[in-house]
C-alpha positions in Angstrom: 66.2 -53.9 -130.2 67.2 -55.8 -133.3 66.5 -53.8 -135.5 69.5 -51.8 -133.5 72.1 -54.2 -133.3 71.7 -54.6 -136.8 71.8 -50.9 -137.8 74.4 -50.3 -134.8 76.9 -53.6 -137.2 75.8 -52.4 -140.8 77.6 -48.9 -139.5 80.5 -50.4 -137.8 83.6 -49.6 -139.4 84.7 -53.2 -139.7 88.2 -52.0 -141.6 89.7 -50.1 -139.0 90.1 -53.0 -136.6 91.1 -55.0 -140.1 93.9 -52.6 -140.0 94.9 -52.4 -136.3 95.0 -56.4 -135.5 98.2 -56.7 -137.6 100.0 -54.3 -135.6 98.6 -55.4 -132.0 100.1 -59.4 -133.0 103.2 -58.6 -135.3 104.0 -55.8 -132.1 103.1 -59.1 -128.6 105.1 -61.3 -131.2 108.3 -59.8 -130.8 107.5 -58.7 -127.1 107.0 -61.9 -126.1 110.0 -63.2 -127.9 112.3 -61.1 -125.8 110.2 -60.8 -122.4 107.6 -62.9 -121.4 107.2 -60.1 -118.8 106.4 -57.9 -120.8 104.8 -60.3 -123.1 101.9 -60.9 -120.3 101.7 -57.2 -119.0 101.2 -55.9 -122.7 98.3 -58.8 -122.7 96.8 -57.4 -119.8 96.9 -54.1 -121.7 95.1 -56.0 -124.3 92.3 -57.3 -122.1 92.0 -53.2 -120.4 91.4 -51.5 -123.9 88.8 -54.3 -125.0 86.6 -54.0 -122.0 87.3 -49.4 -122.5 87.1 -49.9 -125.9 83.2 -51.4 -125.5 82.9 -49.3 -122.5 83.3 -46.3 -124.5 81.4 -47.7 -127.9 78.1 -47.7 -126.7 78.4 -44.2 -124.4 75.6 -41.7 -125.6 78.3 -39.5 -126.7 76.1 -37.8 -129.8 73.4 -36.6 -127.2 75.8 -35.5 -125.2 78.0 -33.1 -127.0 77.3 -31.0 -124.6 79.9 -32.9 -121.7 82.7 -32.3 -124.0 83.6 -29.0 -123.0 83.9 -30.2 -119.4 86.0 -33.0 -120.5 88.4 -30.7 -122.7 87.6 -28.2 -119.3 89.1 -31.5 -116.5 91.9 -32.0 -118.6 92.6 -28.5 -118.3 92.3 -28.9 -114.4 94.1 -32.0 -114.6 97.1 -30.1 -116.5 97.0 -27.2 -113.7 97.8 -29.8 -110.8 100.7 -31.0 -112.2 102.1 -28.1 -112.2 101.2 -27.8 -108.4 101.2 -31.5 -107.2 102.5 -33.6 -109.7 105.8 -35.8 -109.0 109.1 -35.8 -111.1 110.9 -39.0 -112.8 114.2 -37.9 -114.5 113.3 -33.8 -113.7 110.1 -33.8 -115.4 107.1 -33.7 -113.3 104.9 -35.6 -116.1 102.9 -37.5 -113.2 99.8 -36.8 -110.5 99.8 -39.3 -108.4 95.9 -41.5 -106.9 95.9 -41.8 -103.3 95.2 -44.2 -102.2 95.6 -47.4 -104.7 99.5 -46.2 -105.1 99.5 -45.1 -109.1 100.0 -42.2 -111.4 98.1 -40.8 -113.9 99.9 -38.6 -116.7 96.9 -36.2 -117.8 99.5 -34.8 -121.0 98.6 -38.5 -122.4 94.9 -38.8 -121.9 93.2 -35.3 -123.0 94.6 -36.8 -126.6 91.7 -37.4 -127.3 89.8 -35.5 -125.0 91.3 -32.1 -127.2 90.8 -34.3 -130.2 86.9 -34.2 -129.3 86.3 -31.1 -128.2 88.1 -29.8 -131.7 85.5 -31.3 -133.4 82.7 -29.9 -131.2 83.8 -26.3 -131.3 84.3 -26.8 -135.5 80.7 -28.3 -136.2 79.2 -25.4 -133.6 81.1 -23.0 -135.9 81.9 -25.1 -139.5 84.1 -23.4 -141.9 83.0 -20.8 -144.5 83.5 -21.7 -148.2 87.0 -19.6 -148.3 87.7 -21.0 -145.4 87.8 -19.7 -141.6 89.0 -16.0 -141.5 91.3 -13.9 -138.3 89.1 -13.9 -135.2 87.5 -17.6 -135.7 91.3 -18.9 -136.4 91.9 -16.6 -132.9 89.0 -18.4 -131.6 89.8 -22.1 -132.1 94.1 -21.4 -131.4 93.3 -20.4 -127.8 91.9 -23.7 -127.6 94.9 -25.8 -129.3 97.9 -23.8 -127.4 96.3 -24.0 -123.5 97.3 -28.0 -123.3 100.9 -26.7 -125.6 101.1 -24.2 -123.2 100.6 -26.5 -119.9 102.1 -29.9 -121.1 105.7 -27.9 -123.0 105.9 -26.1 -119.3 106.6 -29.8 -117.7 108.9 -29.9 -119.9 107.1 -32.2 -122.5 107.7 -30.7 -125.4 108.1 -33.6 -127.6 103.9 -34.0 -126.1 103.1 -30.1 -126.2 104.3 -30.3 -130.3 102.4 -33.2 -131.5 99.7 -31.8 -130.1 100.1 -28.7 -131.7 101.1 -30.2 -135.5 97.4 -32.0 -134.5 95.5 -29.2 -134.0 96.4 -27.0 -136.3 96.9 -29.6 -138.7 92.9 -30.2 -138.1 92.3 -26.6 -138.9 93.8 -26.8 -142.6 92.1 -29.8 -144.0 88.7 -28.2 -143.0 89.6 -25.5 -144.4 91.6 -21.4 -142.7 91.6 -17.9 -145.4 95.8 -19.2 -147.1 96.6 -15.6 -145.8 97.3 -16.6 -142.6 99.0 -19.9 -143.3 100.9 -17.2 -145.3 102.4 -15.6 -142.5 102.1 -18.0 -140.3 105.1 -18.6 -141.9 106.8 -16.0 -142.0 106.3 -14.9 -138.5 107.5 -18.3 -137.1 111.0 -17.9 -140.0 111.8 -14.1 -138.6 111.2 -16.1 -134.9 112.8 -19.2 -134.7 116.0 -18.3 -134.0 114.9 -16.3 -131.0 112.7 -19.1 -130.1 115.5 -21.1 -130.2 117.3 -18.3 -127.6 114.9 -18.6 -125.3 112.2 -20.4 -125.9 114.0 -23.8 -124.9 115.4 -25.3 -122.5 119.0 -26.2 -121.9 119.0 -29.5 -122.4 116.8 -29.1 -125.4 118.4 -27.2 -127.2 121.9 -29.7 -126.3 119.8 -32.4 -128.6 118.9 -29.9 -131.1 122.7 -29.5 -131.3 124.5 -32.5 -131.0 121.5 -33.5 -133.6 122.3 -31.0 -136.7 126.1 -30.6 -135.2 127.3 -34.4 -133.6 130.0 -36.2 -135.5 127.9 -39.7 -134.5 124.6 -40.2 -133.2 123.7 -41.2 -129.6 124.7 -44.7 -128.4 120.9 -45.7 -128.6 120.6 -44.6 -132.1 124.3 -46.5 -132.7 122.9 -49.7 -132.0 119.7 -48.9 -133.7 121.3 -48.3 -137.4 123.1 -51.9 -136.8 120.4 -53.9 -135.6 118.5 -51.9 -139.0 121.4 -52.6 -141.3 122.0 -56.9 -140.0 118.3 -57.7 -140.5 119.2 -57.8 -144.3 116.3 -57.7 -147.1 114.6 -60.6 -144.9 115.8 -61.1 -141.4 117.2 -62.9 -139.2 116.2 -65.9 -137.0 115.3 -64.6 -133.5 118.3 -66.7 -132.0 120.6 -65.0 -134.4 119.1 -61.0 -134.0 121.3 -60.6 -131.9 121.6 -56.7 -131.0 118.6 -57.7 -129.6 119.2 -60.6 -127.9 122.5 -59.6 -126.5 120.6 -55.7 -125.2 123.0 -54.3 -127.0 120.0 -52.6 -128.6 118.0 -50.3 -125.7 114.7 -50.2 -125.0 114.5 -52.6 -127.9 109.9 -53.0 -127.0 109.2 -49.9 -126.6 110.9 -46.4 -128.2 112.7 -48.5 -130.6 111.4 -51.7 -131.4 111.1 -50.6 -135.1 114.9 -51.6 -135.0 114.2 -54.6 -133.6 111.5 -56.0 -136.4 114.1 -54.1 -139.4 116.5 -57.0 -136.6 113.7 -60.0 -137.3 112.3 -59.0 -140.6 114.8 -56.8 -142.8 113.7 -54.3 -145.8 111.0 -56.1 -146.4 109.4 -56.0 -142.9 110.2 -52.5 -142.3 108.1 -52.0 -146.1 105.0 -54.1 -145.0 104.7 -52.1 -141.4 105.0 -48.6 -143.3 102.9 -50.5 -145.6 99.4 -50.4 -142.6 100.1 -47.7 -141.0 99.6 -46.2 -144.2 96.2 -47.8 -145.2 95.0 -47.1 -141.9 96.0 -43.1 -142.6 94.9 -43.0 -146.1 91.5 -45.5 -144.9 90.6 -42.5 -141.5 91.6 -39.5 -144.1 89.4 -40.7 -146.6 86.1 -41.0 -143.5 86.8 -36.5 -144.9 85.2 -38.1 -148.3 82.4 -40.0 -147.3 81.4 -37.4 -144.3 80.9 -34.2 -145.7 78.1 -33.1 -143.8 79.5 -34.2 -140.1 81.8 -32.4 -138.7 81.9 -33.9 -135.9 83.3 -37.7 -137.7 85.5 -35.3 -139.7 87.7 -33.8 -137.9 88.4 -37.1 -135.1 89.0 -38.8 -137.3 91.8 -36.6 -139.4 92.9 -35.8 -136.0 93.0 -38.9 -135.2 95.2 -40.3 -138.2 97.3 -37.1 -137.5 97.5 -38.4 -134.5 98.7 -41.6 -135.7 101.5 -40.7 -138.5 103.2 -38.0 -136.9 103.9 -40.2 -133.9 104.5 -43.1 -136.5 107.1 -40.7 -139.0 109.3 -39.5 -134.9 109.2 -42.6 -134.0 110.5 -44.3 -136.8 113.1 -41.1 -138.0 114.4 -41.4 -134.5 115.2 -44.9 -134.6 116.7 -44.2 -138.6 118.6 -41.4 -137.0 116.8 -38.6 -138.9 115.7 -36.5 -135.6 116.2 -36.0 -132.0 115.2 -38.8 -129.3 112.5 -38.2 -127.7 109.9 -40.8 -126.3 107.3 -40.7 -127.7 106.2 -44.4 -128.6 105.0 -46.4 -131.8 101.4 -46.2 -132.1 100.1 -49.0 -131.0 103.5 -51.5 -131.4 105.3 -50.1 -128.4 105.6 -51.7 -126.1 102.9 -50.3 -122.5 100.6 -49.7 -121.4 98.5 -45.6 -121.5 100.0 -44.8 -125.4 98.0 -48.3 -126.7 95.3 -47.9 -123.4 95.0 -44.3 -125.6 94.6 -44.7 -128.7 92.2 -48.2 -128.2 89.6 -45.4 -127.0 90.4 -43.1 -129.6 89.3 -45.5 -132.1 86.1 -46.5 -129.3 85.3 -42.5 -129.4 85.5 -42.5 -133.2 83.0 -46.0 -133.9 80.8 -45.2 -131.1 80.6 -41.7 -133.5 80.2 -43.2 -137.5 78.2 -46.4 -135.5 75.6 -44.4 -134.3 75.5 -41.8 -136.6 71.8 -42.3 -137.3 70.4 -43.4 -134.3 71.8 -40.7 -131.8 70.8 -37.8 -133.9 72.8 -35.0 -132.9 70.9 -32.1 -130.0 
């Protein structure tokens, strides 16, 4: 047992934890400055995440790869249940109410790690040929990518749906698909994009795109965010002088627009520091492709997690500075909230499990 413990510890990826900790600590510091009640709630989410991390980390995932399709299809059933029995908030039906405990779950969040794990499992079974996947394999993988995309977009939650779509096809791009397929997709999308805009999206989504492209000035949220960022200057302000946040001019400053508060407090240098930490984390995850060349489960899952963090971070920051439409995508591991944070921690736990137990629990 002692040897087993040593082997687990020796293969545990501590760099992932080292990159995540500054994000968590700085996030809690900013939230506690703004709202102590929310900070205490966030501590509860941290505690729950820590417990779930250890539970997931010690699950026999490698010895039970066959359960992954069951989890995937269970997630699909939950997404269908949203359409049939879900509850609506602010015009969107995204939640399922749990009986007896007066709580709700959001299947579109829960399916993210399972979605990446399913692609890892499928690619493990169908490893890419030397010249990349052909059309038959591409269509096969596309079915598992497009199914949750359609169900989530129908809620409607186009932001999350597009996120999963980009992660799924981003994984295939990194693993290897024949270049002719990508060229064909680009041409088809270019030709069909006017029809997709006219008939494939809802009126409020068209309005968001129209307002973003044509509007003379950004929305109130983005205006206040840009003011907060500009007032931060090079090195930021003291907490009492961060008037955009303290006087509540900056909306949702602890969640979707927490990046603007960070820049108001710590200036341009603070923003660069945060982006550097994210970049190191993403590059480290992508470097796993090099160190685990023949382990497609680890390669795909690490690549998917890197893409998920990169896309969440990019969209959130671009939204906050007015370079992207306002969508409800939080800054990963940084914005206030339970579902997104817990989900990312579980995803990290799965990756750590796949790495740490790679020599102990061999694939069947």
